[in-house]
N, C-alpha and C positions, 0 to 999 in steps of 0.2 A: 504494500500500500504506500501511497506517496503523499506525505506532507512535505513541507518546504524546507530545504536546507539553506541555512543562512549564508550571507556574504558580508564580509566586513565593510563597513562604510565609515569614513571619518566624519565626525560630527562636531559642530561648534557647540561647546558647552557653556558659552557665555550668556546664554539666554536666561531669563528670569524663571524661577520655579513657581508654578502656579498651583491650581487646584490639585488635590491628591485624592486618590480613590481609597475607599475603605474595603473591608473584607468582603469576600463573596463566597457563597456556598452552593453546592449542587442540589441541595434538598430544600424543602420548605420549612425545615425545623427552625431556621433562624430568620424566617421571612418577616417576623415581627420586628426585628432589629432595624432601627432607622439609620440610614447612612448619615455620615457627618454632613453638617450644613454646607451648602454650596459656597464656593469662594465668592467674595464680594469684589466689586470693581469700583474703587474710589475714583475721584476726579482726575487723578494723574494717569488713569488707564491701566495701572498695574494691579494684578490680581493678588489678593492676600490669602493666606492659609488660615482657616478657622482654628482657634486654639484647641478645640476638642479633637480635631483631626491630627494636629501635631502630637497631642498626647497619645493617640492611638498608634501613630507611627512609631513613637518612642517605645511603646510597649513591645513593638516588633523589633526593636533594636535598630531602627532606622533614624539617622540624623539627617534632616532635610538638607542642610548645607553640604554635608559630605556627599549625600546622594546626588545633588545637583552638580557637584564638582567631580563626579566620576565614580562614586562608590557603587552606582547601579551596575557597573561593569564587573563587580565582584560576584562570580558565580560559584564560589565555594559551596559545596553541598550543605554545609552547616548553616550557611546564610541564605541559601536559595529557598525562599519560602514556598512550600508546596501544598499545605493544607488549604481546604476550601476557604476558611476564614482569614487566611494570611494574604489574600490578594491586596497589593498596593500598587498604585500606578501614578505617582506624582507627575503633573504636567511639567515638562521642560520646554518652555515656549520657544518655538522656531527650531527645535531639534530636528524635526522633519522638514528640512528645507528642500528645494527642488533637486539639488544634487544628491542629497542623501536618499530621497525617495526614488530617484532614478537608479541609483546604485544598488538599492535593496531589491535585487531581482532574483534572489534564491528562495526556493520554497522549503518548508520543513518536510522533506520527502518521507513517504511511507510506502515504498514499493512492495508489491507482492509478486510472487512468481507468476509468469503467464499461465503455467499449468497448475490449475487448482482442482484437478480431477479427484484428488484424494480428500476433498473437503466433505464434512458431514452435513446432513440436512438436505434441504431442497435447493438445488442449484440447476438452473437452466443452462443450455449450451451457451458458450461465449458469443456475444453479439458481433456482427460484422462491424468494423470500424466505421464511424461516421465522421466525415471531415468537419472540423470546427469552422463555423462561418463568422467572419468579422462583423461585429455590430456596426451598423451605419452611424456615422457621426452627424450631429452631436449625440453622444451617448444618452444625455439627459432626456432627449426627445424619444428615445427608443427603449431605454432600460433605466428609468430614473431611480429605481430602488437599488441598483447595483453599485458597488464600489470596491475599493481595495483596502486591505488591512496591512499596516506596517507595525513591526515589533522587533525587539532585540532578544537574542538568545546568546548562549555561551560562545558560539562561533561567529556572531556578528548579526547584521540586520537581515530580517526575513520578511516574506510577504505571503499574504493569502487573499482570498476574495470574501465578500460578505454582502448581505442584503438588508435594507431597511425594512423592518416589520412593524406591524401595528402593536400598540400597547393597550390592552383592555382597560387599564386603570386611567389612561389619559387619551381618550378618543380624539383622533385628529391631531394629537400633539406628541407623538411617540419620539423617544430618544433611544429606541432599542434596535440593535443590529444582530442578525443571525449569522453565525459562521460555524466552523468546525471546532471541536474541542482541542484538537492538536494545534490550532492557531492561537490559543491562549495559554495552554498548559502542556508541559512536556510528558505528562502521564506518569507512569510508575518510576521512571528513571530520573525525574526532575521535578520542577515546580512551575510556578507562574512565570510566563514571559514578561518582559518589561517594555515600557514606553509604547504600549499598545494604542494605536490611533487608527481611525477610519477616515478615508477620503472618498466621499461619494462622487461618482462620475469622474474618477481620476483620468487625466488626459482627455477631457471631454471632446476635444477636436480631433482625436486619433492621429496626433502628429507623430512623425517618425522620431526614433530615438535621437538622431543627430540634431533634429530641430529642437528637441526638448532642452538641450543644453543652453539654448538662448531664450527659452520661454519663461516668462515670469510666473511666480507661484500662483497668482490670481487666475491664470489660465490652466495651469496644471491641476489646481484644486479650486475650481470656481465656486464650490459650495462650502469651502472651508475645510479645516482639519479638525476632527472631533476625537477627543481623547476618551478612552474608557475610564469612567469613574466607578465602574463595577463590572465584574465579569463572573459568569457562572457556567459551569459545565457539569457533566454527570459524575456521580460518585464512581460509576464504573470506569469512566475514562481516567479519572485521577488514580484509581487503584490498578487498572489493567492496561491502560494505553501504552503502546510501544511505538518506537520510531520505525520499525519495519515489521512485516509479517501480518499485519491486520489485526493484532490483538486490540480489543476494545473498540474496533471500528463500528460495531453495531450501536454504540452509544457515543459516537464521535460528533457531538454537536455542542454548541455554546451560544449564550446570549451575552452581548456586551451592552451595557448602558453607557451612553456617551454624553459628553458636554463639550461645548465649543472651546477651542484652544485659547481664543482671545477674550474669553469671558462672555457672559450672556448678552445676547442681542434682543432677547424677548421672544425669539422664535425657536421652536423645537426643530429637531432634525427633519421630522416629517413635513413640517411647514416650510422649511428651507428648501427641501428638494421637491416638495409638492406631491409626494406619494409615499405609500408604505403598503406592503403586502400583508394580507392575513396569513396566519399559519394554520394549516389543517392537520389536526392530530388524529384524524380518522379517515385518511385517504383510502380510496377503493383498493381492493386487492389487485395484484399485478395484472391478471387477465382482463380486468375491467378498465384499465388505463390505456387509452389509445396512444398518448404521447406525453413525454416529459421534456422540458427544455432546461438544460443546465447552462448557467452563465458564469463567466469568470475571466480572470486575467492570467492566462498561462504564462509561466516564466521560464520553465526549463526548455532547452532546445527542442524544436526549432523556433520557439517563441522567445520573446525577451521581456515579457511582463508589462509592457507599456500600452498594450491595446486589449480591448474587450472582445471576447468571442462567445459564441453560443453553439450548443449541439442540441438537436431535437431527435428523439428516438422513442420507440415503444419499449418500455422497460421489461427486463426479465428479472429473475431471482438469483441471488447469490447468498450462499450460506458458508461462513467461515468456521462456524462452530455450532454444533447441534444444540448446544445449551443457550445460544444467544439468538435474538430475532434475525430473521432472514432480511437481507438488504435488497434494495433496488439496484439494478445494473443496466446501463445503457452503453451503446457504442458511441465513442467520442475520442477524438485525437488530441484533446486538450491535455496538457501536462501539469506538473507541479506549479503551484501559484494559483491554479484554479480551485485549489482546496478551499472549502468553506463557502464557495459560491452557491447561490440558491438554485434549487430544482423546482420548477413551477409546473403545475398541472391543473386541470379543472377540479376545483374543490367540491364539497358536498352540495354547495348552493349553485353550482354551475359556473362560478366565476373563478378567475385565476387565483391560485393560492400557493404559498410555499409549502412543499410536501417533503423536502429532503434537502441535503447539502452534499457537495462533493467531499468524499472522505478518502477513498483509496483508488488506485489504478495500478496497472502492471508496470514493470520496469520499462518496457517499450510501449508507448502510448497506443491505445486502441479501444479501451473501454474505461468507464468510471463506475464506481459504486458509491451509494449513499445510504444512510440509515433510514429505516422506517421510523417515523415519529409517533411514538405511543405515549403512554402515561408518564414515563420517566422524563421524556422530552417536554411534555406539557407541564410537569412539575417545575422544571428549570425555568421555563418561560413565565409561568405564573408567579414564581417566587421573585423574579426580577421585577416584574410589573408591580407586585404588591409593595416591594421595598420603596418604590418611588411614586406610590399612589398620591395624587394631589399635589405633586411637586412640579 
């Protein structure tokens, strides 16, 4: 299975440290805990850190000044926070500048062998490859909910894809993004990734990589950079997720709650991009689905992560473990970097809905697989929504 392998990108750390994230958990057990107060934005335009948030970070052994000055690069396993409640993601303003975003083109790969004939459970024959089609620019006009996730891991900067989804607790004003679990947490071998940010309609004009070197941030990220102030994935991904082989893939999903990098403008992410997809946790069985469309920013060759692509195919079934839910599988030539991107199909009400996300694919591109979204996924989704109800 293929998540995204990182690439090192030099960053300017002179930027101001802004809003920080609080803990996140994959179950609803701590859904009643309120996140720390949002950062305030005084007249000088600088974002301040609420005292209660500083205290919570100190409890985790994190000094904000040291973090800003490079301590976030310390990936010692004793300091790499891994438990659900340990998620922290202080904003480092302008860390994700155009150069760093462009250079972060490696995915946290999770390849599986092409031959999975020995898998247990229900697995249909491998689908024929479906050539990924470039989304027509501007992306916002054709896939407004899609975007790119940037984050840092021990080997450097990494990328994934993601989708703006509706928030039941804040209708029309969602700040929630759906992606893969392996795009926020390393699974059983590590902890939470850092500096997680979402850029909707990244490279909206579909410019070539060479052109991007001279393109201002306002065009590369026309709807802003949104930092994760909360992230939540499944208990199963945290305990079982692995970099290769597909372990935990059936539960490889996550929800990120985001906040604008430059401070509140009074508009939510949904209002800013003008759209958000509902999530269907009771999608029809495979034989009843005529087509699913996967969207993402593939970054592994022959792609470079700078453009948005889609694949549409009738899904089949893939079982990696008889003890875990059967996954969806479609033919698609997208590679790593497309991980986390949304899969859209007709929902129960007949309208488009997010029904899965890209999780794994073979070492050589040809198909992708995504988890079925059941009660566990719905629990993650509802827990994030409840934490930010009324905010």
